[in-house]
C-alpha positions as CSV (number, residue, x, y, z in Angstrom):
1,M,71.9,96.7,-38.9
2,F,71.3,95.6,-35.5
3,N,73.6,92.7,-33.0
4,K,73.0,91.8,-29.9
5,T,74.7,95.1,-28.1
6,S,72.2,97.1,-29.6
7,G,69.8,99.0,-27.6
8,I,66.9,98.1,-29.0
9,V,67.8,94.9,-29.3
10,K,68.2,94.6,-25.4
11,T,65.3,96.4,-25.1
12,W,63.1,94.1,-26.8
13,V,64.8,90.9,-25.4
14,A,64.1,92.5,-21.7
15,M,60.4,93.0,-22.8
16,I,60.4,89.2,-23.8
17,L,61.4,88.4,-20.8
18,I,59.3,90.1,-18.9
19,G,56.3,89.0,-20.3
20,I,55.1,92.5,-21.9
21,Y,55.6,91.2,-25.6
22,S,56.4,87.7,-27.3
23,F,58.8,87.2,-30.2
24,D,55.9,87.2,-32.0
25,D,55.4,91.2,-31.7
26,V,58.7,92.1,-32.9
27,P,58.9,94.1,-36.2
28,K,60.6,92.8,-39.1
29,L,62.6,96.2,-39.6
30,L,65.9,95.1,-40.8
31,N,67.5,92.3,-38.8
32,L,66.5,93.6,-35.6
33,R,64.1,90.1,-35.3
34,T,67.7,87.9,-36.1
35,A,69.5,89.8,-33.6
36,V,66.2,89.5,-31.3
37,G,66.5,85.5,-31.7
38,E,70.1,85.4,-31.4
39,V,70.3,87.0,-27.9
40,L,66.6,84.5,-26.8
41,D,69.0,81.5,-28.1
42,L,71.8,82.6,-26.0
43,V,69.6,82.7,-22.7
44,G,68.2,79.3,-23.9
45,I,64.6,80.5,-24.1
46,P,62.4,79.0,-27.5
47,H,61.3,81.8,-29.9
48,G,59.4,79.6,-32.2
49,E,61.8,80.8,-35.6
50,A,64.6,78.9,-36.8
């Protein structure tokens, strides 16, 4: 399972923040979308999934 400190989560968040991908592009792999969403919430970036 992924958490906020997982490398893949950090990579997806970074790519979303610089505009390469959007949250919708994050694959539905285990809890990856949830973990990425949690980090985006922490930095105040809206991602459209509650």
